[in-house]
C-alpha positions in Angstrom: 7.0 -6.3 33.7 8.3 -9.7 32.5 6.0 -11.5 30.2 5.2 -15.2 31.1 5.1 -17.9 28.4 1.8 -19.1 27.9 1.0 -22.8 29.0 1.4 -25.2 26.2 -2.1 -26.7 25.3 -3.0 -29.5 23.3 -5.6 -28.8 20.7 -7.0 -30.8 17.9 -5.6 -29.3 14.6 -5.5 -30.3 10.8 -3.7 -29.3 7.9 -5.8 -29.5 4.8 -3.9 -30.2 1.7 -4.3 -31.6 -1.8 -2.6 -32.7 -4.9 -2.8 -29.1 -6.5 -4.4 -26.0 -6.6 -8.3 -26.0 -7.4 -9.1 -29.3 -5.7 -11.3 -27.8 -2.8 -9.0 -27.0 0.0 -10.7 -23.8 0.5 -14.4 -25.2 0.6 -13.4 -28.0 2.8 -11.6 -25.7 5.3 -14.3 -23.2 5.4 -17.1 -26.1 5.7 -15.1 -27.6 8.5 -14.9 -24.3 10.3 -18.6 -23.4 9.7 -19.8 -26.8 10.9 -17.9 -26.7 14.0 -18.7 -23.0 14.9 -22.3 -23.8 14.3 -21.9 -26.6 17.1 -20.6 -24.1 19.4 -16.8 -24.5 19.3 -14.3 -21.8 18.9 -12.3 -22.3 15.7 -9.2 -20.6 14.5 -8.1 -20.6 10.9 -4.8 -20.0 9.4 -3.8 -19.9 5.5 -0.4 -21.5 4.6 1.4 -19.2 2.1 0.5 -15.9 0.8 -3.2 -15.5 0.2 -5.6 -12.5 0.5 -8.9 -13.8 -0.7 -9.5 -17.3 1.0 -9.1 -15.9 4.3 -12.2 -13.8 3.9 -14.2 -17.1 3.5 -12.5 -18.7 6.6 -13.0 -15.4 8.6 -16.8 -15.4 7.8 -16.8 -19.2 8.6 -15.1 -19.1 11.9 -15.8 -15.5 13.1 -12.1 -14.7 13.9 -9.2 -13.2 12.0 -7.2 -15.4 9.8 -3.3 -15.0 9.6 -0.9 -16.4 7.0 1.7 -18.9 8.1 4.8 -19.6 6.0 8.1 -20.9 6.8 9.9 -18.5 4.8 7.7 -15.3 4.6 6.3 -15.3 8.2 9.1 -17.3 9.8 9.1 -20.4 12.2 9.1 -18.3 15.6 5.9 -16.4 14.2 4.1 -19.3 13.3 4.7 -20.9 16.5 3.7 -17.7 18.3 0.4 -17.5 16.5 -0.6 -21.1 16.9 0.3 -21.1 20.7 -2.0 -18.1 21.1 -4.8 -19.7 19.2 -4.5 -22.7 21.2 -5.2 -20.9 24.3 -8.5 -19.9 23.2 -9.8 -22.3 20.5 -11.2 -25.6 20.4 -9.9 -26.3 17.0 -7.2 -25.0 14.8 -7.4 -25.6 11.0 -4.6 -24.7 8.4 -5.4 -24.6 4.8 -2.3 -25.6 2.6 -1.1 -24.0 -0.5 -0.9 -25.6 -4.0 0.1 -29.3 -3.7 1.1 -30.8 -0.3 4.8 -30.9 -1.5 4.8 -28.0 -3.8 7.2 -25.2 -3.0 10.1 -25.2 -0.8 9.2 -25.0 2.0 6.1 -26.9 1.1 2.9 -27.3 3.4 4.1 -30.8 4.1 7.3 -29.2 5.8 5.1 -27.0 7.8 2.9 -29.9 8.8 5.7 -32.1 9.8 7.4 -29.3 11.7 4.3 -28.6 13.8 3.1 -32.2 14.0 -0.3 -31.5 12.4 -2.2 -34.3 11.0 -2.8 -34.0 7.3 -6.3 -34.3 5.9 -6.4 -34.6 2.1 -9.1 -33.4 -0.4 -8.9 -34.7 -3.9 -11.0 -33.8 -6.9 -12.3 -37.3 -7.7 -14.6 -36.3 -10.6 -12.3 -38.1 -13.3 -11.1 -41.1 -11.4 -12.2 -44.4 -9.7 -9.9 -46.9 -8.0 -6.8 -44.7 -9.0 -8.1 -42.4 -6.0 -6.3 -45.0 -3.9 -2.9 -44.7 -5.5 -3.2 -40.9 -5.0 -4.1 -41.6 -1.4 -1.3 -43.8 -1.0 1.3 -41.5 -2.6 0.2 -38.5 -0.5 0.5 -40.5 2.7 3.8 -42.0 2.1 5.8 -39.8 -0.3 7.5 -37.9 2.6 8.4 -39.8 5.8 7.4 -38.2 9.2 3.9 -36.8 8.4 0.7 -37.6 10.6 -2.0 -38.6 8.3 -5.8 -37.9 9.0 -7.2 -39.3 5.8 -8.8 -37.8 2.8 -12.1 -36.5 1.4 -13.1 -37.0 -2.2 -14.5 -34.0 -3.9 -16.9 -33.6 -6.7 -18.3 -37.1 -6.7 -21.0 -37.9 -9.1 -23.0 -40.4 -6.8 -22.7 -43.0 -4.1 -21.8 -45.5 -6.4 -18.9 -43.5 -7.6 -18.1 -43.0 -3.9 -17.9 -46.8 -3.4 -15.7 -47.2 -6.2 -13.3 -44.6 -4.7 -13.4 -46.2 -1.3 -12.7 -49.4 -2.7 -9.4 -48.2 -4.1 -7.9 -47.5 -0.7 -5.4 -49.9 1.1 -6.3 -48.3 4.4 -10.1 -48.2 4.7 -9.9 -46.0 7.9 -8.3 -43.2 5.6 -11.7 -42.6 4.0 -13.4 -39.5 5.5 -16.2 -39.1 3.0 -17.4 -37.9 -0.3 -19.0 -34.4 -1.3 -21.2 -35.4 -3.9 -22.0 -31.8 -5.0 -22.9 -28.9 -3.0 -25.9 -27.0 -4.1 -27.7 -23.7 -3.3 -31.2 -22.8 -3.2 -32.7 -20.3 -5.6 -31.8 -19.3 -9.0 -27.9 -19.3 -8.4 -27.9 -23.1 -7.6 -25.9 -23.9 -10.7 -23.4 -21.5 -9.9 -19.8 -22.1 -8.4 -20.3 -22.4 -4.6 -17.1 -20.1 -4.1 -16.9 -18.3 -7.2 -13.6 -17.1 -8.8 -12.1 -14.3 -10.9 -8.5 -13.6 -12.3 -6.7 -13.5 -8.9 -8.6 -16.2 -7.1 -11.9 -16.5 -5.3 -14.3 -13.5 -5.1 -14.1 -12.4 -1.5 -16.8 -13.5 0.8 -17.7 -9.7 1.7 -18.5 -9.3 -2.0 -21.5 -11.7 -2.1 -24.6 -11.0 -0.2 -25.2 -14.7 0.2 -21.8 -15.7 1.3 -23.0 -17.2 4.7 -25.7 -19.2 2.8 -23.0 -20.8 0.4 -20.8 -21.7 3.5 -23.9 -23.4 5.4 -24.4 -25.4 2.1 -20.7 -26.6 2.4 -21.2 -27.3 6.0 -24.4 -29.2 5.6 -22.9 -31.3 2.9 -19.9 -32.2 5.0 -22.2 -33.0 7.9 -23.2 -36.0 5.8 -19.8 -37.4 5.6 -17.8 -39.6 8.2 -15.5 -36.4 8.7 -18.6 -34.5 9.7 -20.1 -37.0 11.9 -16.8 -38.0 13.6 -17.3 -37.5 17.3 -15.5 -34.7 19.3 -14.7 -37.1 22.0 -15.5 -40.7 22.2 -14.7 -43.6 24.6 -11.6 -45.5 24.6 -10.8 -47.3 21.3 -13.2 -45.0 19.2 -12.0 -42.6 16.7 -12.6 -38.7 17.5 -11.3 -35.3 17.1 -9.1 -35.9 20.1 -6.9 -38.3 18.0 -5.8 -35.1 16.0 -4.7 -33.1 18.9 -1.5 -31.3 18.6 1.0 -30.1 21.4 2.3 -27.0 20.1 5.6 -26.9 21.5 7.9 -23.9 21.7 10.1 -23.2 18.8 13.6 -24.6 18.4 16.6 -22.6 19.4 17.6 -22.5 15.9 14.5 -21.0 14.8 15.1 -17.5 13.3 13.6 -14.8 15.6 11.4 -12.2 14.2 13.1 -8.6 14.0 12.6 -6.3 16.9 9.9 -3.6 16.5 10.6 -0.1 18.0 8.1 2.8 18.2 9.3 4.2 14.9 5.8 5.5 13.9 4.8 6.8 17.3 2.7 10.0 17.0 2.2 9.4 13.0 -1.2 8.7 11.5 -1.1 6.2 8.6 -4.1 6.5 6.2 -5.2 2.9 4.8 -7.5 2.6 1.8 -9.8 -0.5 2.4 -12.7 -1.6 0.3 -13.3 -3.9 -2.4 -11.0 -2.1 -4.5 -8.0 -2.2 -2.0 -9.0 -5.4 -0.1 -5.5 -7.2 -0.2 -4.4 -6.3 3.3 -2.9 -8.9 5.8 -4.2 -8.4 9.4 -0.8 -8.9 10.5 0.4 -5.8 8.6 -1.9 -3.7 10.6 -0.9 -5.2 13.8 2.7 -4.4 13.0 1.8 -0.8 12.1 0.1 -0.3 15.4 2.9 -2.1 17.2 5.1 0.7 15.7 2.9 3.3 17.4 1.0 4.5 14.2 -2.6 5.4 14.5 -4.4 3.9 11.4 -7.2 5.8 9.6 -9.2 3.8 7.3 -10.9 5.3 4.3 -13.0 3.9 1.6 -12.3 5.4 -2.2 -15.3 3.6 -3.4 -17.7 5.0 -0.9 -16.6 8.4 -1.8 -14.3 9.0 1.2 -11.9 11.8 1.1 -8.2 11.4 2.4 -8.1 11.4 6.3 -5.7 13.9 7.5 -2.3 11.9 7.8 1.3 11.8 7.8 1.7 8.9 5.3 -0.6 6.9 3.0 -0.7 3.2 2.1 -2.5 2.1 -0.7 -2.9 -1.7 -0.6 -3.5 -4.0 -3.5 -6.8 -5.2 -4.6 -9.1 -4.8 -7.7 -8.9 -1.2 -9.1 -9.2 -2.3 -12.6 -12.9 -3.7 -11.6 -13.6 -0.2 -10.0 -12.1 2.3 -12.3 -15.2 4.4 -13.0 -15.9 4.7 -9.3 -12.4 5.6 -8.5 -12.1 8.1 -11.2 -15.6 9.6 -10.1 -14.2 10.5 -6.5 -12.6 13.7 -7.8 -12.3 14.9 -4.4 -10.2 12.2 -3.1 -8.0 12.6 -6.1 -7.3 16.2 -5.5 -6.6 15.2 -1.9 -4.0 12.8 -3.1 -2.4 15.2 -5.5 -2.1 17.7 -2.6 -0.5 14.9 -0.1 1.9 14.0 -2.9 2.8 17.7 -3.8 3.4 18.3 -0.2 5.9 15.6 -0.1 4.1 13.3 2.2 5.1 9.7 1.8 2.9 7.1 -0.3 3.5 3.3 -0.3 1.5 1.9 -3.1 1.3 -2.0 -3.4 0.2 -3.5 -6.8 -3.4 -2.6 -7.3 -2.7 0.5 -5.1 -0.1 1.4 -7.6 -2.3 0.7 -10.6 -5.0 3.2 -9.2 -2.5 5.9 -9.2 -1.5 5.5 -13.0 -3.3 7.0 -15.9 -5.3 4.3 -17.5 -6.0 0.7 -17.5 -6.8 -1.3 -20.6 -8.7 -4.6 -20.2 -8.1 -7.9 -22.3 -10.7 -6.9 -24.7 -8.9 -3.7 -25.5 -11.3 -1.2 -23.5 -9.4 1.5 -21.7 -10.6 3.3 -18.6 -9.0 6.2 -16.9 -7.6 6.0 -13.4 -6.3 8.7 -11.0 -3.5 10.0 -13.4 -1.0 10.8 -10.5 1.7 8.4 -11.7 2.9 8.4 -15.4 2.1 4.9 -16.6 -0.6 2.8 -18.4 -1.9 -0.6 -17.1 -2.6 -3.6 -19.5 -4.3 -6.6 -18.3 -3.6 -9.9 -19.7 -4.8 -13.4 -19.5 -1.6 -15.0 -18.4 0.1 -14.4 -15.2 2.7 -11.7 -15.3 4.1 -12.3 -11.7 4.0 -15.2 -9.1 6.0 -16.3 -6.2 7.9 -15.3 -3.3 10.0 -12.3 -3.3 12.3 -10.3 -1.4 13.1 -6.5 -1.7 16.2 -4.7 -0.2 15.5 -1.3 1.0 17.5 1.2 2.9 16.0 -0.1 6.3 16.5 -3.7 5.5 15.1 -6.6 3.5 11.4 -7.0 3.4 10.0 -10.4 2.5 6.9 -10.7 0.6 5.3 -12.1 -2.6 4.0 -11.0 -6.2 0.8 -12.1 -8.1 -0.8 -10.1 -10.8 -2.1 -10.5 -14.1 -1.2 -7.0 -15.5 1.8 -5.2 -16.8 2.8 -1.4 -16.3 4.2 0.7 -19.2 5.7 3.5 -17.4 8.8 5.8 -17.5 9.2 6.1 -13.7 12.5 5.8 -12.2 13.3 2.5 -10.7 15.1 2.5 -7.5 15.3 -1.2 -6.7 14.2 -4.5 -7.7 12.8 -7.5 -5.9 14.3 -10.9 -6.3 13.7 -14.6 -5.4 14.5 -15.8 -1.6 18.1 -15.8 -1.4 18.8 -15.0 -5.2 20.7 -12.0 -6.4 18.8 -9.1 -7.9 18.5 -9.6 -11.8 17.4 -6.7 -14.4 15.0 -9.0 -16.0 13.5 -10.7 -12.8 11.6 -9.7 -10.1 9.5 -6.4 -9.4 10.7 -2.9 -9.9 10.5 -0.7 -7.1 9.3 3.0 -8.5 9.8 6.2 -6.9 7.9 9.3 -8.5 8.0 12.3 -6.0 6.8 11.1 -2.5 5.3 8.0 -4.1 7.1 4.6 -3.9 5.4 1.8 -5.6 5.7 -1.8 -6.7 3.9 -4.9 -7.6 5.6 -6.6 -4.7 3.5 -7.3 -1.6 5.2 -6.7 1.6 5.1 -8.6 4.8 5.5 -6.0 7.2 6.9 -7.8 10.2 9.7 -9.3 8.2 11.6 -5.8 8.4 9.5 -3.3 10.4 12.1 -0.6 10.2 12.1 -1.0 6.3 8.3 -0.3 6.5 8.9 2.7 8.8 11.0 4.3 6.4 8.8 3.7 3.5 6.4 5.6 5.5 8.5 8.5 6.1 10.0 7.6 9.7 13.6 8.3 10.6 14.0 4.7 11.7 
């Protein structure tokens, strides 16, 4: 049956950006999603760049799955398709940027310009006054061709402080308000609204009061001009409809996504999924299903055994925070050993690889045992050991993805490949190693499956 192209629909949309990481992009994006969801609107949120943790907050705030969009990793055609699909059902689309607005190549600004997304900036103004206006002017005018929605001042001390910030703006209409401090009720009210650990935010599902935290952020936002902006207004009045975007079809020059064939038809892929193995892109699951795989989820932390399967995917996450619980699941360890001994494939990404190793030593020198199915010792460290976009050449093609970790691995495992920066040649002292030990293939590299489905099928044992 011939598929028809969905009608292009205008939909209010924003890209939420800033000058750097840690300014409040996630808080503002989630607060906007929660505020409009409470008002009965359907909100779809996307995350610019690779990220596993922020999307958990956006999913809770919006009630819908959150996908990553990146001009290199996911590609222009994929981005257009996802946003067009969202526009068919959503009242509002929000895209959280990554790092600073102009950081990276391609940057969040490049994405905003390609799609025509108005840019809403949030800036930590806790240590500035009228200089806030210079920052706003630079963000608006540094790169021509950007639609500008204004900016929100974050971590503002008082109404007087907010007045000083607003007075520094050359364009008074750019002022979308100040967040003067978002507080929680109860004994935790002095704690960070969205707490962090070494790899980023604590995921929303790990906090029993996550929704209360989002409501506190939405309540604070509701007191600002942005939060009080009318959805529709009479002619001449500002409203959300001023930020409507016509999500046009991708250009002919846009790189088309790789074809997906039923390479995994009839095969069952077991997928670990819980707080220790939470770094899973929903699009990766969609890709496995599109190849015909049946997915069998299980939770090592809940004491689950390994489901009957043809292959196993151990995603990244935080095994170092759950080492005692993982080691205590002796039944699962025995199942894993039997699976590997039978020569059935395992793809272990980052934390999934670490969990299979012998031990993990934290920054204080305390060592805990892990499953001990791969020869290697993991050492946590206070500085980043890997960060950035990566590509990995495999027998089935080149996978795109990224790396982000604070640990190093000491191992004698065989290296069968190595990732590299986008477009760069492989270098022995750069990128991430691809290890092979029996039927296990493992790496710190996080793969975006749809960038080369054939390679993923091969990793999972298919004759693709």
